[in-house]
BAMIDREN-17870 format. One record per residue (C-alpha): residue in three letters; x, y, z negated; residue number from 0. Coordinates in steps of 0.1 Angstrom, whole numbers, m for minus. Layout:
N
SITE_ALA_X_Y_Z_NUM
...
REM end
This chain:
637
SITE_UNK_0_0_0_0
SITE_UNK_14_34_10_1
SITE_UNK_17_60_m18_2
SITE_UNK_0_92_m7_3
SITE_UNK_20_123_m19_4
SITE_UNK_11_158_m11_5
SITE_UNK_36_184_2_6
SITE_UNK_37_203_m31_7
SITE_UNK_43_170_m50_8
SITE_UNK_72_161_m27_9
SITE_UNK_90_194_m35_10
SITE_UNK_83_189_m72_11
SITE_UNK_97_154_m71_12
SITE_UNK_127_165_m52_13
SITE_UNK_136_192_m77_14
SITE_UNK_129_169_m106_15
SITE_UNK_153_143_m92_16
SITE_UNK_183_168_m91_17
SITE_UNK_204_165_m122_18
SITE_UNK_237_181_m111_19
SITE_UNK_221_215_m106_20
SITE_UNK_200_236_m128_21
SITE_UNK_171_246_m105_22
SITE_UNK_144_268_m120_23
SITE_UNK_122_298_m113_24
SITE_UNK_120_333_m128_25
SITE_UNK_92_357_m126_26
SITE_UNK_100_391_m112_27
SITE_UNK_110_403_m146_28
SITE_UNK_135_374_m152_29
SITE_UNK_113_352_m175_30
SITE_UNK_118_315_m170_31
SITE_UNK_88_300_m152_32
SITE_UNK_99_264_m145_33
SITE_UNK_127_240_m156_34
SITE_UNK_141_209_m140_35
SITE_UNK_160_180_m156_36
SITE_UNK_193_193_m142_37
SITE_UNK_187_226_m161_38
SITE_UNK_180_206_m192_39
SITE_UNK_211_185_m188_40
SITE_UNK_234_215_m181_41
SITE_UNK_220_241_m204_42
SITE_UNK_207_219_m232_43
SITE_UNK_172_233_m235_44
SITE_UNK_140_213_m232_45
SITE_UNK_114_229_m209_46
SITE_UNK_92_237_m238_47
SITE_UNK_120_256_m255_48
SITE_UNK_129_279_m226_49
SITE_UNK_99_285_m204_50
SITE_UNK_86_319_m212_51
SITE_UNK_120_332_m224_52
SITE_UNK_142_357_m205_53
SITE_UNK_170_341_m185_54
SITE_UNK_195_366_m200_55
SITE_UNK_199_342_m230_56
SITE_UNK_222_321_m208_57
SITE_UNK_246_350_m205_58
SITE_UNK_274_359_m229_59
SITE_UNK_270_388_m252_60
SITE_UNK_296_408_m232_61
SITE_UNK_277_402_m199_62
SITE_UNK_243_411_m215_63
SITE_UNK_257_443_m229_64
SITE_UNK_272_451_m195_65
SITE_UNK_238_446_m179_66
SITE_UNK_248_417_m157_67
SITE_UNK_214_399_m158_68
SITE_UNK_195_429_m147_69
SITE_UNK_221_437_m119_70
SITE_UNK_219_401_m107_71
SITE_UNK_181_404_m102_72
SITE_UNK_184_438_m86_73
SITE_UNK_210_426_m62_74
SITE_UNK_190_395_m52_75
SITE_UNK_159_417_m46_76
SITE_UNK_177_443_m27_77
SITE_UNK_201_422_m6_78
SITE_UNK_181_390_m5_79
SITE_UNK_208_370_m24_80
SITE_UNK_230_371_m55_81
SITE_UNK_260_347_m58_82
SITE_UNK_286_348_m85_83
SITE_UNK_308_327_m108_84
SITE_UNK_312_333_m145_85
SITE_UNK_308_321_m180_86
SITE_UNK_273_310_m193_87
SITE_UNK_261_298_m227_88
SITE_UNK_245_265_m236_89
SITE_UNK_219_260_m263_90
SITE_UNK_246_249_m288_91
SITE_UNK_265_281_m281_92
SITE_UNK_293_265_m260_93
SITE_UNK_304_282_m229_94
SITE_UNK_307_267_m194_95
SITE_UNK_319_280_m161_96
SITE_UNK_291_282_m135_97
SITE_UNK_284_290_m99_98
SITE_UNK_251_309_m97_99
SITE_UNK_228_316_m68_100
SITE_UNK_196_338_m71_101
SITE_UNK_172_341_m42_102
SITE_UNK_141_363_m43_103
SITE_UNK_107_347_m38_104
SITE_UNK_82_368_m18_105
SITE_UNK_46_364_m7_106
SITE_UNK_39_364_30_107
SITE_UNK_31_401_27_108
SITE_UNK_66_407_13_109
SITE_UNK_56_413_m23_110
SITE_UNK_82_401_m48_111
SITE_UNK_68_375_m72_112
SITE_UNK_99_360_m87_113
SITE_UNK_133_344_m82_114
SITE_UNK_147_310_m75_115
SITE_UNK_179_303_m95_116
SITE_UNK_204_275_m89_117
SITE_UNK_232_270_m114_118
SITE_UNK_261_245_m112_119
SITE_UNK_285_236_m139_120
SITE_UNK_321_241_m125_121
SITE_UNK_339_239_m158_122
SITE_UNK_360_209_m149_123
SITE_UNK_368_221_m114_124
SITE_UNK_377_255_m128_125
SITE_UNK_400_238_m153_126
SITE_UNK_416_218_m125_127
SITE_UNK_420_250_m104_128
SITE_UNK_435_269_m133_129
SITE_UNK_459_240_m140_130
SITE_UNK_468_240_m103_131
SITE_UNK_473_277_m103_132
SITE_UNK_493_276_m134_133
SITE_UNK_515_248_m119_134
SITE_UNK_519_268_m88_135
SITE_UNK_528_299_m108_136
SITE_UNK_553_280_m129_137
SITE_UNK_568_266_m97_138
SITE_UNK_569_300_m82_139
SITE_UNK_586_314_m113_140
SITE_UNK_610_285_m112_141
SITE_UNK_619_291_m75_142
SITE_UNK_621_328_m81_143
SITE_UNK_642_323_m112_144
SITE_UNK_669_303_m93_145
SITE_UNK_696_327_m83_146
SITE_UNK_724_303_m72_147
SITE_UNK_703_289_m44_148
SITE_UNK_684_306_m15_149
SITE_UNK_651_288_m15_150
SITE_UNK_625_298_11_151
SITE_UNK_600_285_36_152
SITE_UNK_598_287_74_153
SITE_UNK_568_283_95_154
SITE_UNK_568_257_123_155
SITE_UNK_587_281_147_156
SITE_UNK_614_290_121_157
SITE_UNK_600_323_109_158
SITE_UNK_605_331_73_159
SITE_UNK_573_330_52_160
SITE_UNK_586_336_17_161
SITE_UNK_618_346_m1_162
SITE_UNK_632_339_m36_163
SITE_UNK_656_360_m57_164
SITE_UNK_685_336_m50_165
SITE_UNK_680_342_m13_166
SITE_UNK_681_380_m19_167
SITE_UNK_713_377_m40_168
SITE_UNK_731_354_m16_169
SITE_UNK_721_369_17_170
SITE_UNK_715_405_7_171
SITE_UNK_681_410_22_172
SITE_UNK_649_419_3_173
SITE_UNK_618_399_10_174
SITE_UNK_603_429_29_175
SITE_UNK_632_429_52_176
SITE_UNK_632_392_63_177
SITE_UNK_597_378_58_178
SITE_UNK_583_373_93_179
SITE_UNK_617_373_110_180
SITE_UNK_634_342_125_181
SITE_UNK_659_324_103_182
SITE_UNK_685_325_130_183
SITE_UNK_692_360_117_184
SITE_UNK_716_343_92_185
SITE_UNK_737_324_117_186
SITE_UNK_769_336_133_187
SITE_UNK_768_349_169_188
SITE_UNK_787_318_180_189
SITE_UNK_762_294_164_190
SITE_UNK_732_313_178_191
SITE_UNK_748_311_213_192
SITE_UNK_754_274_208_193
SITE_UNK_717_268_198_194
SITE_UNK_726_257_163_195
SITE_UNK_693_271_146_196
SITE_UNK_671_253_171_197
SITE_UNK_692_221_167_198
SITE_UNK_688_223_129_199
SITE_UNK_650_224_131_200
SITE_UNK_650_196_157_201
SITE_UNK_671_173_135_202
SITE_UNK_648_181_105_203
SITE_UNK_617_174_126_204
SITE_UNK_629_142_141_205
SITE_UNK_651_127_114_206
SITE_UNK_632_141_83_207
SITE_UNK_662_161_70_208
SITE_UNK_690_184_81_209
SITE_UNK_721_189_60_210
SITE_UNK_753_206_70_211
SITE_UNK_780_231_59_212
SITE_UNK_790_261_80_213
SITE_UNK_795_298_82_214
SITE_UNK_765_321_76_215
SITE_UNK_761_359_77_216
SITE_UNK_750_383_50_217
SITE_UNK_731_415_55_218
SITE_UNK_763_435_56_219
SITE_UNK_778_413_83_220
SITE_UNK_802_395_59_221
SITE_UNK_804_357_62_222
SITE_UNK_801_330_36_223
SITE_UNK_805_293_37_224
SITE_UNK_771_277_31_225
SITE_UNK_757_242_23_226
SITE_UNK_723_240_40_227
SITE_UNK_694_216_36_228
SITE_UNK_662_218_57_229
SITE_UNK_632_195_50_230
SITE_UNK_600_194_70_231
SITE_UNK_567_203_53_232
SITE_UNK_537_182_64_233
SITE_UNK_499_186_59_234
SITE_UNK_475_159_48_235
SITE_UNK_474_145_84_236
SITE_UNK_512_143_86_237
SITE_UNK_516_173_110_238
SITE_UNK_546_196_104_239
SITE_UNK_534_230_93_240
SITE_UNK_568_244_83_241
SITE_UNK_601_238_67_242
SITE_UNK_617_241_33_243
SITE_UNK_652_256_34_244
SITE_UNK_677_256_6_245
SITE_UNK_711_273_11_246
SITE_UNK_739_275_m14_247
SITE_UNK_770_298_m12_248
SITE_UNK_800_274_m16_249
SITE_UNK_827_298_m4_250
SITE_UNK_844_297_m37_251
SITE_UNK_844_260_m38_252
SITE_UNK_856_258_m2_253
SITE_UNK_884_283_m11_254
SITE_UNK_894_260_m40_255
SITE_UNK_893_230_m18_256
SITE_UNK_914_247_8_257
SITE_UNK_939_258_m19_258
SITE_UNK_940_222_m32_259
SITE_UNK_945_209_3_260
SITE_UNK_974_233_7_261
SITE_UNK_989_222_m26_262
SITE_UNK_985_185_m15_263
SITE_UNK_1000_193_19_264
SITE_UNK_1029_212_3_265
SITE_UNK_1034_182_m21_266
SITE_UNK_1033_158_9_267
SITE_UNK_1057_180_28_268
SITE_UNK_1080_181_m2_269
SITE_UNK_1080_144_m5_270
SITE_UNK_1085_140_32_271
SITE_UNK_1114_165_32_272
SITE_UNK_1129_148_2_273
SITE_UNK_1127_114_19_274
SITE_UNK_1142_128_51_275
SITE_UNK_1168_146_30_276
SITE_UNK_1178_113_13_277
SITE_UNK_1178_95_47_278
SITE_UNK_1198_123_64_279
SITE_UNK_1223_125_35_280
SITE_UNK_1228_88_36_281
SITE_UNK_1232_87_74_282
SITE_UNK_1256_116_73_283
SITE_UNK_1277_99_46_284
SITE_UNK_1280_67_66_285
SITE_UNK_1287_87_97_286
SITE_UNK_1314_106_79_287
SITE_UNK_1330_73_70_288
SITE_UNK_1330_62_106_289
SITE_UNK_1344_96_117_290
SITE_UNK_1371_94_92_291
SITE_UNK_1383_62_109_292
SITE_UNK_1379_77_143_293
SITE_UNK_1397_110_136_294
SITE_UNK_1426_93_118_295
SITE_UNK_1431_67_145_296
SITE_UNK_1430_94_172_297
SITE_UNK_1456_115_154_298
SITE_UNK_1479_85_151_299
SITE_UNK_1473_75_187_300
SITE_UNK_1480_110_199_301
SITE_UNK_1514_110_181_302
SITE_UNK_1523_78_200_303
SITE_UNK_1511_90_234_304
SITE_UNK_1531_122_238_305
SITE_UNK_1547_110_270_306
SITE_UNK_1514_101_287_307
SITE_UNK_1494_132_297_308
SITE_UNK_1464_113_309_309
SITE_UNK_1461_94_276_310
SITE_UNK_1465_127_257_311
SITE_UNK_1437_142_277_312
SITE_UNK_1414_112_269_313
SITE_UNK_1424_114_232_314
SITE_UNK_1417_151_231_315
SITE_UNK_1383_146_246_316
SITE_UNK_1376_119_221_317
SITE_UNK_1388_142_193_318
SITE_UNK_1365_170_205_319
SITE_UNK_1336_145_204_320
SITE_UNK_1345_134_169_321
SITE_UNK_1348_171_158_322
SITE_UNK_1313_177_172_323
SITE_UNK_1301_147_153_324
SITE_UNK_1317_161_121_325
SITE_UNK_1299_194_127_326
SITE_UNK_1266_175_131_327
SITE_UNK_1272_157_98_328
SITE_UNK_1279_190_81_329
SITE_UNK_1245_202_93_330
SITE_UNK_1229_170_81_331
SITE_UNK_1245_173_47_332
SITE_UNK_1236_210_45_333
SITE_UNK_1200_201_52_334
SITE_UNK_1202_174_25_335
SITE_UNK_1220_199_2_336
SITE_UNK_1249_175_m2_337
SITE_UNK_1278_193_15_338
SITE_UNK_1306_205_m6_339
SITE_UNK_1302_243_m9_340
SITE_UNK_1330_266_m21_341
SITE_UNK_1311_293_m39_342
SITE_UNK_1330_326_m39_343
SITE_UNK_1322_363_m38_344
SITE_UNK_1319_372_m2_345
SITE_UNK_1320_407_13_346
SITE_UNK_1292_401_39_347
SITE_UNK_1300_432_62_348
SITE_UNK_1337_422_64_349
SITE_UNK_1328_386_71_350
SITE_UNK_1304_396_99_351
SITE_UNK_1328_422_114_352
SITE_UNK_1355_396_112_353
SITE_UNK_1336_372_135_354
SITE_UNK_1322_400_157_355
SITE_UNK_1345_392_187_356
SITE_UNK_1336_355_185_357
SITE_UNK_1299_364_183_358
SITE_UNK_1301_387_214_359
SITE_UNK_1320_361_234_360
SITE_UNK_1295_334_224_361
SITE_UNK_1264_355_231_362
SITE_UNK_1274_368_265_363
SITE_UNK_1272_400_284_364
SITE_UNK_1234_402_285_365
SITE_UNK_1230_404_248_366
SITE_UNK_1237_436_228_367
SITE_UNK_1250_429_193_368
SITE_UNK_1242_455_166_369
SITE_UNK_1254_456_130_370
SITE_UNK_1238_476_103_371
SITE_UNK_1252_476_67_372
SITE_UNK_1250_502_40_373
SITE_UNK_1282_520_28_374
SITE_UNK_1281_501_m5_375
SITE_UNK_1269_466_m6_376
SITE_UNK_1274_441_m35_377
SITE_UNK_1292_408_m26_378
SITE_UNK_1271_377_m20_379
SITE_UNK_1276_344_m38_380
SITE_UNK_1283_321_m9_381
SITE_UNK_1306_297_9_382
SITE_UNK_1325_317_35_383
SITE_UNK_1329_290_62_384
SITE_UNK_1293_278_58_385
SITE_UNK_1279_314_59_386
SITE_UNK_1300_321_91_387
SITE_UNK_1286_289_107_388
SITE_UNK_1250_299_96_389
SITE_UNK_1253_334_112_390
SITE_UNK_1268_320_144_391
SITE_UNK_1240_294_145_392
SITE_UNK_1212_320_140_393
SITE_UNK_1228_343_166_394
SITE_UNK_1229_315_192_395
SITE_UNK_1192_307_184_396
SITE_UNK_1184_344_189_397
SITE_UNK_1203_344_222_398
SITE_UNK_1184_313_235_399
SITE_UNK_1151_331_227_400
SITE_UNK_1161_360_250_401
SITE_UNK_1167_343_284_402
SITE_UNK_1167_377_301_403
SITE_UNK_1190_393_275_404
SITE_UNK_1181_417_247_405
SITE_UNK_1193_430_213_406
SITE_UNK_1205_410_183_407
SITE_UNK_1208_430_151_408
SITE_UNK_1226_417_120_409
SITE_UNK_1219_436_88_410
SITE_UNK_1222_432_51_411
SITE_UNK_1207_450_21_412
SITE_UNK_1201_445_m16_413
SITE_UNK_1165_438_m24_414
SITE_UNK_1141_418_m46_415
SITE_UNK_1127_388_m27_416
SITE_UNK_1089_385_m24_417
SITE_UNK_1078_361_m37_418
SITE_UNK_1105_360_m64_419
SITE_UNK_1130_331_m64_420
SITE_UNK_1124_312_m96_421
SITE_UNK_1159_297_m102_422
SITE_UNK_1180_328_m103_423
SITE_UNK_1217_326_m108_424
SITE_UNK_1242_352_m121_425
SITE_UNK_1226_386_m128_426
SITE_UNK_1194_377_m109_427
SITE_UNK_1200_402_m81_428
SITE_UNK_1198_392_m44_429
SITE_UNK_1212_402_m10_430
SITE_UNK_1192_398_21_431
SITE_UNK_1212_390_53_432
SITE_UNK_1190_392_84_433
SITE_UNK_1194_383_121_434
SITE_UNK_1167_400_142_435
SITE_UNK_1162_395_180_436
SITE_UNK_1140_411_206_437
SITE_UNK_1131_377_222_438
SITE_UNK_1100_358_229_439
SITE_UNK_1090_353_193_440
SITE_UNK_1070_323_179_441
SITE_UNK_1034_317_176_442
SITE_UNK_1019_306_142_443
SITE_UNK_1021_269_149_444
SITE_UNK_1057_270_160_445
SITE_UNK_1066_293_131_446
SITE_UNK_1050_268_107_447
SITE_UNK_1073_240_120_448
SITE_UNK_1104_259_128_449
SITE_UNK_1124_249_97_450
SITE_UNK_1114_212_98_451
SITE_UNK_1143_190_105_452
SITE_UNK_1147_178_142_453
SITE_UNK_1120_203_154_454
SITE_UNK_1132_222_184_455
SITE_UNK_1117_241_213_456
SITE_UNK_1148_238_234_457
SITE_UNK_1152_213_262_458
SITE_UNK_1164_177_258_459
SITE_UNK_1201_177_249_460
SITE_UNK_1202_215_241_461
SITE_UNK_1196_213_203_462
SITE_UNK_1195_189_174_463
SITE_UNK_1167_207_155_464
SITE_UNK_1189_209_124_465
SITE_UNK_1202_244_127_466
SITE_UNK_1176_262_107_467
SITE_UNK_1173_232_83_468
SITE_UNK_1211_235_77_469
SITE_UNK_1208_272_70_470
SITE_UNK_1179_266_46_471
SITE_UNK_1198_238_28_472
SITE_UNK_1228_260_24_473
SITE_UNK_1208_290_11_474
SITE_UNK_1189_269_m14_475
SITE_UNK_1220_251_m26_476
SITE_UNK_1235_285_m33_477
SITE_UNK_1204_295_m52_478
SITE_UNK_1187_315_m25_479
SITE_UNK_1163_307_3_480
SITE_UNK_1156_311_40_481
SITE_UNK_1126_332_53_482
SITE_UNK_1113_335_89_483
SITE_UNK_1092_363_103_484
SITE_UNK_1079_362_139_485
SITE_UNK_1050_369_162_486
SITE_UNK_1046_358_198_487
SITE_UNK_1061_384_221_488
SITE_UNK_1075_405_193_489
SITE_UNK_1108_388_186_490
SITE_UNK_1119_371_153_491
SITE_UNK_1137_380_121_492
SITE_UNK_1155_353_101_493
SITE_UNK_1165_362_65_494
SITE_UNK_1191_345_43_495
SITE_UNK_1185_355_7_496
SITE_UNK_1217_350_m14_497
SITE_UNK_1225_357_m50_498
SITE_UNK_1246_387_m57_499
SITE_UNK_1281_378_m70_500
SITE_UNK_1291_391_m104_501
SITE_UNK_1327_396_m94_502
SITE_UNK_1343_416_m65_503
SITE_UNK_1356_398_m35_504
SITE_UNK_1392_405_m44_505
SITE_UNK_1387_389_m78_506
SITE_UNK_1373_357_m62_507
SITE_UNK_1394_326_m60_508
SITE_UNK_1419_331_m32_509
SITE_UNK_1421_304_m6_510
SITE_UNK_1452_283_m11_511
SITE_UNK_1479_290_15_512
SITE_UNK_1486_263_40_513
SITE_UNK_1510_239_22_514
SITE_UNK_1535_220_42_515
SITE_UNK_1534_184_32_516
SITE_UNK_1566_186_12_517
SITE_UNK_1562_152_m2_518
SITE_UNK_1556_135_32_519
SITE_UNK_1591_121_32_520
SITE_UNK_1594_115_m5_521
SITE_UNK_1581_79_m2_522
SITE_UNK_1554_81_m28_523
SITE_UNK_1537_49_m41_524
SITE_UNK_1501_56_m33_525
SITE_UNK_1471_34_m41_526
SITE_UNK_1442_38_m15_527
SITE_UNK_1408_25_m27_528
SITE_UNK_1378_21_m4_529
SITE_UNK_1351_m5_0_530
SITE_UNK_1349_1_37_531
SITE_UNK_1377_m20_53_532
SITE_UNK_1378_2_85_533
SITE_UNK_1383_34_66_534
SITE_UNK_1408_18_42_535
SITE_UNK_1429_5_71_536
SITE_UNK_1428_39_88_537
SITE_UNK_1438_57_55_538
SITE_UNK_1466_33_49_539
SITE_UNK_1479_38_85_540
SITE_UNK_1479_76_81_541
SITE_UNK_1496_75_48_542
SITE_UNK_1523_51_60_543
SITE_UNK_1528_73_90_544
SITE_UNK_1535_102_66_545
SITE_UNK_1563_80_50_546
SITE_UNK_1545_68_19_547
SITE_UNK_1545_33_5_548
SITE_UNK_1508_23_3_549
SITE_UNK_1489_m3_m17_550
SITE_UNK_1452_m9_m8_551
SITE_UNK_1422_m21_m28_552
SITE_UNK_1386_m27_m17_553
SITE_UNK_1371_m22_m52_554
SITE_UNK_1377_m5_m85_555
SITE_UNK_1384_m38_m102_556
SITE_UNK_1411_m47_m76_557
SITE_UNK_1426_m12_m80_558
SITE_UNK_1430_m17_m118_559
SITE_UNK_1447_m50_m112_560
SITE_UNK_1473_m34_m89_561
SITE_UNK_1478_m5_m114_562
SITE_UNK_1486_m31_m140_563
SITE_UNK_1514_m46_m119_564
SITE_UNK_1528_m18_m97_565
SITE_UNK_1542_16_m105_566
SITE_UNK_1518_41_m87_567
SITE_UNK_1524_78_m82_568
SITE_UNK_1490_88_m68_569
SITE_UNK_1455_73_m63_570
SITE_UNK_1432_82_m35_571
SITE_UNK_1398_66_m41_572
SITE_UNK_1364_67_m23_573
SITE_UNK_1335_78_m45_574
SITE_UNK_1306_57_m33_575
SITE_UNK_1315_21_m41_576
SITE_UNK_1295_m7_m56_577
SITE_UNK_1300_m19_m92_578
SITE_UNK_1325_8_m100_579
SITE_UNK_1324_43_m84_580
SITE_UNK_1354_65_m78_581
SITE_UNK_1348_86_m109_582
SITE_UNK_1343_54_m130_583
SITE_UNK_1377_43_m118_584
SITE_UNK_1392_77_m124_585
SITE_UNK_1379_77_m160_586
SITE_UNK_1396_44_m167_587
SITE_UNK_1429_56_m152_588
SITE_UNK_1429_89_m170_589
SITE_UNK_1422_71_m203_590
SITE_UNK_1452_48_m198_591
SITE_UNK_1488_55_m208_592
SITE_UNK_1500_57_m172_593
SITE_UNK_1476_85_m161_594
SITE_UNK_1485_99_m127_595
SITE_UNK_1471_123_m101_596
SITE_UNK_1438_111_m86_597
SITE_UNK_1421_124_m53_598
SITE_UNK_1384_117_m48_599
SITE_UNK_1374_111_m12_600
SITE_UNK_1337_117_m6_601
SITE_UNK_1312_130_19_602
SITE_UNK_1288_143_m8_603
SITE_UNK_1289_177_m26_604
SITE_UNK_1271_165_m57_605
SITE_UNK_1283_139_m81_606
SITE_UNK_1262_120_m107_607
SITE_UNK_1255_139_m139_608
SITE_UNK_1285_138_m162_609
SITE_UNK_1309_124_m136_610
SITE_UNK_1326_155_m123_611
SITE_UNK_1361_152_m138_612
SITE_UNK_1375_182_m120_613
SITE_UNK_1394_160_m96_614
SITE_UNK_1406_174_m62_615
SITE_UNK_1382_163_m35_616
SITE_UNK_1391_151_0_617
SITE_UNK_1360_158_22_618
SITE_UNK_1352_132_48_619
SITE_UNK_1359_130_76_620
SITE_UNK_1396_139_71_621
SITE_UNK_1426_139_93_622
SITE_UNK_1463_133_85_623
SITE_UNK_1470_170_80_624
SITE_UNK_1442_171_54_625
SITE_UNK_1457_141_36_626
SITE_UNK_1492_156_36_627
SITE_UNK_1479_190_23_628
SITE_UNK_1459_175_m6_629
SITE_UNK_1487_152_m16_630
SITE_UNK_1511_181_m17_631
SITE_UNK_1486_201_m38_632
SITE_UNK_1480_172_m62_633
SITE_UNK_1517_164_m67_634
SITE_UNK_1526_200_m72_635
SITE_UNK_1499_204_m98_636
REM end
């Protein structure tokens, strides 16, 4: 059976079924005329408790005093609708947040007879909205409070949509200056030209993240090294609606890393140079031993070939080659800081003027040599022969840098080195000897490697690459240093910084006059000690040719046995021997009752700590004249 319901009943049943909304009528004065279950549930009043009462009782005291109920009805009557949100009061006095709509009810003739009022409780939604807004505000304050990071958003095209205080601090722009502008503003011109901004967004869009380090530009145009992260922002459907961009200024960290890398590189170079120095010194020592045998044998062979001009010519050629080899070993030992330096007070201007003719002949007619020295200049603490060789070496290098000729200027001055030299000697003052040319100069890369051993820009066979290393080794062994200054196309200046001597040149130790080997025919009993049989044989041959009676030993132990059996006038011993060094042997001899003169033959300048006994040294390689001279000096002493 079908239930028959009139139209009015349908509307009443519909309204009565609604419980989430308070739906009721007011007369034209605002008195409640009807009440549905939703109104009862939301506001707490039974229909019998509220019908006939003014609807203003649902308003807060503040709203009633402000006339809000009356204005709501007036607005609805005048504009045909009133809609608002605000606090309302339940029967028990508790407040709830509502969404309110009031519509006027009019007769067909337009007369106002009342109002329809719909109220919805939005307290929970409002609480959620407030919580969300508070969360967003806290997040905004968090982002704004970050000053070490630039945190901002981009739209899908890369335009800036917001800006935090960290971005302003790092990049220098206020929000009003950048919001709406494309973020490529912060990239260098090179990166913009290469399409780096678009590539960054593409990577973030396709791979879900972009992270990189690079140069960025501040408002004033200055650059800083930045760490950048770009993440895509997606909507609920997964579509990209923009990007989150975080930038950090890590210039200081990069500078620290660069400084650390430089320290590491310097340490690595120091270790490498030390290893090369040890290798070079060892090779030079062994080469000196070989050259000693070669030079000595050539000298003896020359004596016995006086009547054969062709043989003499071949011997002289071989001797020149051996002498060039000896010069090379001196460079190698200088680089390794193991050559024997005779430190004396040197008058630098006198030394340079003294080799002026040699320099001019060596440099050739296309080079103009200039010398510039002050009237008064303190003497330098140096080795005369090594300093002459260093100046000649630097002048030849300067000449080679001027293939079309030019000017070489040698000058000296007293000055304080910058940076200071830590291990100062004497009174701590320094003299700067410089060799300047007008040649091709060096670029930064060449300049950085110029002092490295075996580095040369000359053609094959035209240089060993040890010249500057030798000068550097000599300068540092004397307590100074070498400095290079050059630019491509602007010539070069090489500075040798040497300690100032505390004595005048005339007070320095005078070179001993050439002593004729007075004891050459005296028939001395000489003990020669060397663990290298080739050198020992050659030394014995030269000594016997000088007229001496020679005993030979290949070790310190064997030498002591001979000393216990034979009368010996003089001992010539190698230093670097296994088990017992030359100085070890000398200490045992000097401690014995039969102490005698001892000559130490060595290719090194430095002896182990505590082993320098003040013995005369015979530098390897040595010839027969060197042997005769040092024997005469030792026996005369």
